N, C-alpha and C positions, 0 to 999 in steps of 0.2 A: 566258258569252260564247264563240260559237263563234270557233274560232281563227281563220278566215275574215274574220269581224268587226273582228278587233283592230287592224290597220293604220287602217282607216276609221275608228273609235272613235277613235284615237291622234291623227289628223290633224285630227279636230272638235275635240279640246278644244285642242290645240295653235292651231289657226286663230280658236276662242273667246278666249283668254287673250290672245295675242302680235298676232293679223291682219297675220300675216308678209306681207314682199312674195315670199317664195319660198320654199316645204315640200316637202322629200321624205319620206315615210314608208317603209323598206325591210323588209319582212320576213325576215327572216335567219335565222328559227327550221331552214331545212332545212339550213344546214350546221353545226348541232350536232346533228344524228342521233346519238343514242348517247352524249351528252354527260351527264354528273352531273346538271346544271343542267337539262336538257331532259325529266327524266323525269318531273317533276311537270305535264307539260302545259302550263307557261306559255312563251311566245314569247321570242325574241331578235329583236330591231330597231334597225334604224341609223337615226336622224333629223338630216336637214339643214333647218336654219330660220336664214333672214334676216329680221332685224325691228328697228324704232326702237327696239325695247323693251328691247334689250338695250347701249344706248349708254349708256357711261359704267362699264359693270359688269364686275366679275372675271369669269372664267372659270369659279370656281368658283360663282359667285352666278347667274351664266346657266344653270349647271347644276341648280343648289338651285329653280329657277325652272321648268324643265320638269320636273323632278320633280315639283313640286307640282302643276302641273296635269296630271299624270299620275294623280294623286290612288291611290284605290284600287286602280287596276291595278296598281302596282307590287307589290302585295300578290297578286293574282287571275290577271292574264294577262301578266304582263312578268316574266321574269324576268333577262334582259339589257338594256341600253339605250344604245347607244351614240349620243353627240351632239356635234355641231357647231352651234354656236350663234354668230352671227353678228351682231354691229351693221348697221347698211344704209350706215352710212359706211364700213366696214372691207370692204363688197365691191367 
């Protein structure tokens, strides 16, 4: 996948799984230029998502669900993923 396509694919996967009320995906790869983790060509992203799907779940469980939604992208296109996963009632 081309680097410019990554944020859109991340957003698509998150929308499909969580039907969020709010979703922001930021590509922060440019902030990590020269970083050892950036050498392999994978990107650094920040996700902020609000969804009813996170109701009653621990922070760790929410993050695991987001990683599961990313699937193989975690191995091929994403080096780092910063996650803010909020339940609808917490917003």
